[in-house]
C-alpha positions in Angstrom: 48.6 -61.1 92.8 51.5 -59.4 94.0 51.2 -56.7 96.5 52.5 -53.4 95.3 50.6 -50.7 97.0 51.6 -50.2 100.7 51.7 -47.5 103.5 50.7 -44.2 102.9 49.8 -44.9 99.4 47.2 -47.4 100.6 45.8 -44.9 103.1 45.5 -42.2 100.5 43.8 -44.6 98.0 41.3 -45.7 100.6 40.4 -42.0 101.8 40.2 -40.6 98.2 38.1 -43.5 97.4 35.7 -43.2 100.2 35.3 -39.4 99.8 34.6 -39.9 96.1 31.9 -42.3 96.8 30.6 -40.3 99.7 30.3 -37.1 97.3 27.9 -39.5 95.0 25.5 -39.6 97.8 25.9 -36.1 99.1 25.9 -34.2 95.8 22.4 -32.9 94.6 21.1 -33.4 91.1 24.2 -32.9 89.5 24.6 -34.3 85.6 28.3 -35.2 86.6 27.3 -37.0 89.7 28.3 -40.5 88.2 31.8 -39.5 88.1 32.2 -39.9 91.8 31.7 -43.6 91.2 35.3 -43.5 90.0 36.2 -43.7 93.5 35.6 -47.5 93.5 39.0 -48.1 91.6 41.2 -46.2 94.2 39.2 -48.0 97.1 39.5 -51.5 95.7 43.2 -50.9 94.9 43.6 -49.8 98.4 41.7 -52.4 100.1 43.4 -55.2 97.9 46.9 -53.8 97.8 47.7 -54.1 94.4 47.5 -51.9 91.5 47.4 -53.2 87.9 49.0 -49.8 86.5 51.8 -50.3 89.1 52.3 -53.8 88.0 52.9 -52.8 84.2 55.5 -50.3 84.9 57.3 -52.2 87.8 56.5 -49.8 90.5 56.0 -50.9 94.1 55.3 -48.9 97.2 55.3 -51.8 99.5 58.2 -52.6 101.6 58.2 -56.3 101.4 56.7 -57.8 98.0 55.9 -61.6 97.5 
C-alpha cells in the first residue's frame, strides 16, 4: 500500500488513538465506554502510515510517496 500519512498527521493519529484506548481502560462503568475502542482506527492508520480514506480522495500528507 502507498504511504499517504506522514509527519505531524502521523503523530496526531497515534496520540489520539492511544488516548482513546487509554480512556477505555480508565473510564468507569459508562455505557458508552465501547466508543473508546474507535481509537484503534487512528492508531493503526498512524502506525501503518496509510489511510484508506486518503487513498479514495487522493490526499497525501507524506512528503515522499512510493
